[in-house]
C-alpha positions in Angstrom: -54.3 -21.5 97.8 -55.8 -25.0 98.1 -56.2 -26.9 101.4 -56.0 -30.6 101.9 -58.8 -32.1 104.0 -59.9 -35.7 104.3 -63.0 -36.5 102.3 -65.0 -37.1 105.5 -63.9 -33.7 106.8 -65.0 -31.7 103.8 -67.8 -33.6 102.1 -69.5 -35.1 105.1 -68.7 -32.1 107.3 -67.4 -34.1 110.3 -64.1 -35.2 111.8 -61.6 -32.3 111.8 -62.9 -29.5 114.0 -60.0 -27.1 113.7 -60.5 -23.5 112.7 -57.7 -21.1 111.6 -57.1 -17.4 111.1 -54.7 -16.9 108.0 -53.0 -14.0 106.4 -50.0 -13.5 104.1 -47.0 -11.2 103.9 -45.4 -10.1 100.6 -42.0 -8.4 100.6 -39.7 -6.9 97.9 -36.6 -5.2 99.3 -37.7 -3.0 102.1 -41.3 -2.7 101.0 -43.8 -5.0 102.7 -47.5 -5.5 102.5 -50.0 -7.8 104.3 -53.2 -9.3 103.0 -56.6 -9.5 104.5 -57.1 -11.8 107.5 -59.2 -14.8 106.6 -61.1 -16.0 109.6 -62.5 -18.5 110.4 -61.0 -21.1 108.0 -62.4 -24.6 108.6 -63.1 -27.8 106.8 -65.9 -26.3 104.7 -63.3 -24.5 102.6 -61.3 -26.2 99.9 -59.0 -23.2 99.2 -58.1 -19.8 100.5 -58.7 -16.7 98.3 -57.1 -13.4 99.2 -58.8 -10.5 97.3 -56.0 -8.1 97.8 -54.0 -6.3 95.1 -50.5 -5.6 96.1 -48.5 -3.1 94.1 -44.7 -2.5 94.5 -43.0 0.6 93.1 -39.4 1.2 91.9 -38.7 -2.5 91.6 -35.5 -3.5 89.7 -35.4 -6.2 87.1 -33.6 -8.7 89.4 -36.2 -8.4 92.1 -37.1 -11.2 94.5 -40.6 -11.3 95.9 -40.9 -13.2 99.2 -44.4 -14.5 100.2 -45.0 -15.9 103.6 -48.2 -17.6 104.9 -49.0 -17.2 108.6 -51.8 -19.0 110.5 -53.2 -19.2 114.0 -55.5 -22.1 115.2 -58.5 -20.7 116.9 -59.6 -22.0 120.3 -63.1 -22.1 121.7 -62.8 -18.5 122.8 -62.3 -16.2 119.7 -61.1 -13.3 121.9 -57.6 -14.5 122.6 -56.3 -11.3 124.1 -58.8 -11.4 127.0 -58.3 -15.1 127.9 -55.9 -14.6 130.8 -57.9 -11.7 132.2 -61.0 -13.9 132.2 -59.1 -16.7 133.9 -57.9 -14.3 136.5 -61.4 -13.0 137.3 -62.7 -16.5 137.5 -60.1 -17.6 139.9 -61.1 -14.9 142.4 -64.7 -16.2 142.5 -64.3 -19.9 142.1 -61.5 -21.0 144.4 -60.1 -19.8 147.7 -58.7 -16.3 147.9 -55.3 -17.4 149.0 -54.7 -19.7 146.0 -56.4 -17.2 143.7 -54.0 -14.5 144.7 -50.9 -16.7 143.9 -52.3 -17.7 140.5 -53.4 -14.2 139.7 -50.0 -12.9 140.5 -48.5 -15.4 138.1 -50.9 -14.4 135.4 -50.2 -10.7 136.0 -46.6 -11.3 135.2 -47.5 -12.9 131.9 -49.8 -9.9 131.1 -47.0 -7.4 131.9 -44.5 -9.3 129.7 -46.3 -8.2 126.6 -47.2 -11.7 125.4 -50.9 -10.8 124.8 -53.0 -11.9 121.9 -52.8 -14.7 119.3 -49.5 -16.0 118.1 -49.3 -16.5 114.3 -46.9 -19.1 113.1 -45.1 -19.3 109.7 -46.7 -22.1 107.8 -45.2 -21.8 104.3 -43.2 -19.5 102.1 -42.4 -18.9 98.4 -40.1 -16.8 96.3 -41.0 -15.3 93.0 -38.7 -13.6 90.5 -39.0 -12.1 87.0 -39.1 -15.6 85.5 -42.5 -16.0 87.2 -44.0 -12.9 85.7 -47.0 -13.6 83.4 -50.1 -11.7 82.3 -52.3 -14.7 83.4 -52.7 -16.6 86.6 -50.1 -19.3 87.2 -49.5 -22.0 89.8 -46.4 -21.8 92.0 -44.9 -24.1 94.7 -45.1 -23.4 98.4 -42.3 -24.4 100.7 -44.0 -25.9 103.7 -42.4 -25.3 107.1 -43.8 -28.6 108.5 -43.3 -31.7 106.5 -46.4 -33.5 107.9 -49.3 -31.1 108.3 -51.6 -33.9 109.5 -49.5 -35.1 112.5 -49.1 -31.5 113.8 -52.5 -30.4 115.1 -51.8 -26.7 114.9 -50.7 -26.7 111.3 -52.8 -25.3 108.5 -53.5 -28.2 106.0 -51.9 -26.6 103.0 -51.6 -28.5 99.7 -48.2 -27.1 98.8 -49.2 -24.9 95.9 -50.8 -21.5 95.3 -52.1 -19.5 92.3 -51.5 -15.8 91.6 -51.0 -13.3 88.9 -47.6 -11.7 89.0 -47.5 -8.8 86.6 -44.7 -6.3 85.9 -44.7 -3.0 84.1 -41.1 -1.7 83.5 -40.9 2.1 83.9 -39.0 2.2 80.6 -42.1 0.7 78.9 -44.5 3.5 79.8 -42.2 6.5 80.5 -40.5 8.4 77.7 -36.8 8.0 77.9 -35.7 11.0 75.8 -36.8 13.1 72.9 -35.3 15.8 70.8 -34.8 17.4 67.3 -33.1 15.6 64.5 -31.2 17.3 61.6 -33.7 18.2 58.9 -36.4 19.7 61.2 -37.7 16.3 62.3 -38.4 15.1 65.9 -37.6 11.8 67.5 -38.7 10.2 70.8 -37.6 7.0 72.6 -40.4 5.2 74.5 -41.8 1.7 74.9 -38.8 0.1 73.2 -39.6 2.0 70.0 -37.8 4.9 68.4 -40.6 7.1 66.9 -40.0 9.8 64.3 -42.4 12.8 63.9 -42.6 15.6 61.4 -41.8 18.3 64.0 -42.3 19.0 67.7 -45.9 20.2 67.2 -46.8 17.0 65.6 -45.2 15.1 68.5 -47.1 17.1 71.1 -50.5 16.1 69.6 -51.4 12.8 71.3 -54.0 11.9 68.7 -51.4 11.7 65.8 -49.3 8.7 65.1 -45.6 8.9 64.4 -44.5 8.9 60.7 -42.1 6.0 61.3 -41.2 3.7 64.2 -38.0 1.6 64.7 -38.0 -1.2 67.3 -35.3 -1.1 70.0 -34.8 -4.5 71.6 -32.2 -7.0 72.8 -31.3 -7.9 69.2 -30.9 -4.3 68.0 -27.4 -3.3 66.8 -26.5 0.4 67.3 -23.6 1.9 65.3 -22.1 5.3 64.9 -20.7 6.8 61.7 -17.0 7.7 61.9 -17.0 10.9 59.8 -20.4 12.4 60.5 -23.0 12.7 63.3 -25.1 9.8 62.1 -26.6 6.9 64.1 -27.3 3.5 62.4 -29.9 1.2 63.9 -29.9 -2.4 62.6 -32.8 -4.8 63.2 -33.4 -8.3 61.9 -36.9 -9.2 60.8 -37.7 -12.7 59.4 -34.0 -13.3 58.5 -33.6 -9.9 56.8 -31.7 -7.0 58.2 -33.4 -3.6 58.3 -31.2 -0.5 58.6 -32.3 2.9 59.8 -30.0 6.0 59.7 -30.8 9.3 61.3 -28.7 12.4 61.7 -28.1 14.5 64.8 -27.1 18.2 64.9 -23.7 17.7 66.6 -21.4 15.1 68.2 -22.6 15.7 71.8 -26.2 14.9 70.9 -25.1 11.9 69.0 -23.2 10.5 72.0 -26.2 11.2 74.2 -28.6 9.4 71.9 -26.3 6.4 71.6 -26.1 6.1 75.3 -29.9 6.2 75.7 -30.5 3.7 72.9 -27.9 1.2 74.2 -29.4 1.4 77.7 -32.9 0.9 76.4 -31.8 -2.2 74.5 -30.3 -3.6 77.7 -33.5 -2.9 79.6 -35.4 -5.0 77.0 -33.0 -7.8 77.7 -33.3 -7.4 81.5 -37.1 -7.4 81.7 -37.6 -10.4 79.4 -41.3 -11.1 78.9 -42.4 -8.0 80.8 -40.8 -5.9 78.1 -42.4 -7.7 75.2 -46.0 -7.1 76.2 -47.7 -4.4 78.3 -49.5 -5.9 81.3 -52.3 -4.3 83.2 -51.5 -3.3 86.7 -54.6 -3.4 88.9 -55.3 -0.6 91.4 -55.4 -1.7 95.1 -58.7 -1.3 96.9 -59.3 1.6 99.3 -59.6 -0.8 102.3 -59.6 -4.4 103.5 -62.3 -6.5 102.1 -64.4 -8.7 104.3 -64.0 -12.5 104.2 -67.1 -13.7 102.5 -67.9 -17.4 103.0 -69.5 -18.5 99.7 -71.6 -21.6 99.3 -69.5 -24.4 98.1 -70.2 -25.3 94.5 -68.1 -28.5 94.2 -64.5 -29.2 94.9 -61.3 -27.4 93.8 -59.8 -30.8 93.1 -62.3 -31.3 90.3 -60.7 -28.4 88.4 -57.1 -29.3 89.1 -55.3 -30.5 85.9 -53.6 -33.9 86.2 -51.6 -34.1 83.0 -48.2 -32.4 83.0 -47.9 -31.9 79.3 -49.8 -28.7 79.0 -46.9 -26.2 78.5 -47.7 -25.7 74.7 -51.4 -26.4 75.0 -53.9 -23.5 75.2 -56.4 -25.6 77.2 -55.5 -27.6 80.3 -57.4 -30.8 80.8 -59.5 -31.2 83.9 -60.5 -34.1 86.0 -64.0 -34.0 84.5 -62.6 -34.1 81.0 -60.3 -37.1 81.8 -62.9 -39.2 83.5 -65.8 -38.2 81.2 -67.9 -36.6 83.9 -70.5 -34.0 83.4 -69.9 -30.4 84.6 -72.3 -31.0 87.5 -70.6 -34.2 88.7 -67.8 -34.1 91.2 -65.3 -36.9 92.1 -66.9 -37.3 95.5 -70.3 -38.2 93.9 -68.7 -41.0 91.8 -66.2 -42.2 94.3 -68.5 -45.0 95.5 -69.1 -46.3 91.9 -68.0 -49.9 91.3 -67.0 -49.3 87.7 -63.3 -48.4 87.4 -62.3 -45.2 85.5 -60.9 -45.5 82.0 -57.1 -45.8 81.6 -55.3 -42.5 81.1 -51.7 -42.1 80.0 -49.5 -39.2 80.9 -50.5 -38.9 84.5 -48.2 -37.4 87.1 -47.6 -40.4 89.3 -48.3 -39.5 92.9 -48.7 -41.6 95.9 -50.6 -40.4 98.9 -50.6 -43.7 100.7 -49.2 -44.4 104.1 -47.5 -47.8 104.5 -48.1 -50.4 101.9 -51.9 -50.0 101.5 -52.8 -48.1 98.3 -55.5 -45.5 98.0 -58.2 -46.1 95.5 -59.8 -42.7 95.5 -57.0 -40.3 94.7 -56.6 -37.4 95.5 -58.8 -37.8 98.6 -57.7 -39.5 101.7 -59.9 -41.5 103.9 
């Protein structure tokens, strides 16, 4: 989650003195999780990294994941809960007893009201759905609660984007839907959007053995029933050619049951979209909260930010260093004072970070 500081704040380590405590809330339905608390967050950090792994269970295909970012600006005293008590004790010893009693009574009322401790304010939010699911890390937009984070001194200077990996594992992909005998002493099982055929039940129980034959069941699969017998016909299209598979059940009741399972499995493949096409690894959450480790800065996050928008079909996204011909050890801040202009580049996303009519020459940093 990148932050937007002025170049003098971050690179010269002076100017903006603010420090924040930040955490996030993730919610799907009635299930909610919070991340680790990052504290303190100051001008030495270019981005926020939350090491947490959040896992939601029993999630439907039409889920909506709500992400909220909360922050609190730290004052000189880090122990916010004891501030009023310290003031009250100081009053008794620093000013007259009469005035001190009146002020102490007022502060006592505030303490008894329950408003103790730091107040975290909602800074930004985002909403993710199944369309945002991907096995890799992707960039998403943040909806900022304050339009101008620079004019509001208590606002966390968020850039307006964040990166995360949103993976999904449909239960129908890893759990067996049904299994049973076929006519002719064979055995079939429906799992992972495949209808697998085995020689017999003993062969199916041995995990080390592969099925004799597999038929894909997906959104394009056509399932038919024979009119005069207990047969099920499965039709798939592969490279423009239709492939037909017919298997026989023992009676009509079993046939109707298999047809119902097959049709629902094909619908699940259509509901889960990309999550049904490829199995994604679901990481295990840690046993406890991880500490906020402040690592030594090794350059700027902006040096790694791609500027060209036409990278949808490209396997490698261009970086600032690639565009301007910089070496890996060179950052934009080290060459910002150079008198030679950068080479012209086409396909940039036009952005303007200027205020008024004066243009900025060292995008994306503000002076």
